[in-house]
C-alpha positions in Angstrom: -81.0 -78.0 -45.8 -84.5 -77.3 -47.2 -85.6 -73.7 -48.0 -88.0 -71.7 -45.8 -90.9 -72.0 -48.2 -90.8 -75.8 -48.1 -90.4 -75.8 -44.3 -93.5 -73.8 -43.7 -95.8 -75.5 -46.2 -99.1 -76.3 -44.5 -98.8 -73.5 -41.9 -101.3 -70.8 -42.6 -99.1 -67.7 -41.8 -95.6 -69.1 -42.8 -94.1 -68.1 -39.5 -95.1 -64.4 -39.8 -97.8 -64.3 -37.1 -100.7 -62.1 -38.4 -102.0 -62.5 -41.9 -101.4 -58.9 -42.9 -97.8 -58.9 -41.8 -96.2 -60.6 -44.7 -98.2 -59.0 -47.5 -96.1 -55.9 -48.5 -92.5 -54.9 -48.3 -92.9 -53.0 -45.1 -92.4 -55.9 -42.7 -89.4 -57.1 -44.5 -87.5 -53.9 -44.1 -89.1 -52.3 -47.1 -87.7 -50.6 -50.2 -86.5 -47.1 -49.7 -88.2 -45.6 -46.7 -91.2 -48.0 -46.5 -93.0 -47.6 -43.2 -91.2 -44.3 -42.3 -94.5 -42.5 -42.1 -95.2 -44.1 -38.8 -92.0 -42.8 -37.2 -91.6 -39.2 -36.2 -87.9 -39.2 -36.2 -87.7 -40.0 -39.9 -90.1 -37.3 -41.2 -87.4 -34.6 -41.5 -85.8 -36.6 -44.4 -88.8 -36.2 -46.7 -89.0 -33.9 -49.6 -86.4 -31.8 -51.4 -84.2 -29.3 -49.6 -81.5 -27.0 -50.7 -80.2 -26.2 -54.1 -78.1 -28.4 -56.4 -76.0 -26.4 -58.8 -75.6 -28.2 -62.2 -73.0 -27.1 -64.6 -69.5 -25.7 -64.2 -69.0 -22.4 -62.4 -65.9 -20.6 -63.8 -63.9 -18.6 -61.3 -63.0 -15.1 -62.6 -59.5 -14.0 -61.7 -59.5 -10.2 -61.0 -57.0 -7.5 -60.3 -57.5 -3.9 -58.9 -56.4 -0.7 -60.6 -54.1 0.1 -57.6 -52.2 -3.1 -58.2 -51.1 -1.8 -61.6 -48.8 0.9 -60.2 -45.9 -1.5 -60.1 -46.0 -1.9 -63.9 -44.5 0.4 -66.7 -45.7 1.0 -70.3 -47.9 -1.7 -71.7 -49.5 -4.3 -69.5 -51.2 -7.4 -70.9 -53.3 -8.8 -68.1 -54.8 -11.5 -70.3 -51.4 -13.1 -70.7 -50.8 -12.8 -66.9 -54.0 -14.9 -66.4 -56.3 -12.1 -65.2 -59.9 -12.0 -66.6 -61.2 -8.7 -65.2 -59.9 -5.3 -64.1 -61.7 -3.8 -61.0 -61.8 -0.1 -60.0 -60.5 -0.2 -56.4 -57.7 2.2 -55.6 -56.0 4.8 -57.8 -53.5 4.8 -60.7 -50.5 7.2 -60.6 -49.1 6.8 -64.2 -50.4 6.4 -67.7 -50.6 2.7 -68.8 -51.8 0.9 -71.9 -53.7 -2.1 -70.5 -55.0 -5.2 -72.4 -57.7 -7.2 -70.5 -60.8 -9.3 -71.3 -63.2 -7.2 -69.1 -63.0 -4.0 -67.1 -65.6 -2.2 -64.9 -66.7 1.3 -65.8 -65.0 2.7 -62.7 -61.7 1.0 -63.7 -61.9 2.5 -67.2 -62.5 6.0 -65.8 -59.5 5.8 -63.4 -57.2 4.6 -66.1 -58.3 7.4 -68.5 -57.9 10.0 -65.7 -54.3 8.9 -65.3 -53.8 9.4 -69.0 -53.8 5.7 -70.0 -56.0 3.5 -72.2 -57.8 0.1 -71.9 -58.1 -2.4 -74.7 -60.8 -5.0 -73.9 -61.9 -8.1 -75.7 
């Protein structure tokens, strides 16, 4: 079977009707969104929308002061997998707490109860 180009040799428009029709990519389906400017229903797809977050977001595992009431003596929260001590609730007993980070309110509450916090 001969190819399309050979078949239409000698015919002015090569089977595409009007002269303009076959010039660009638009009539052949286009590349990307060629010709989308003529269609209202495609306009919402133009431009950038939203926000793409690049990089890794690390989740911080937290614990509240009131959750420490079940422990005795020295508590190493870093070994338990906690990253930060938050100040919600109250502490009933003095504890020595080791943690990476602690809020100001958490530090106050632990000191009020007679304990101490070692951060870092």
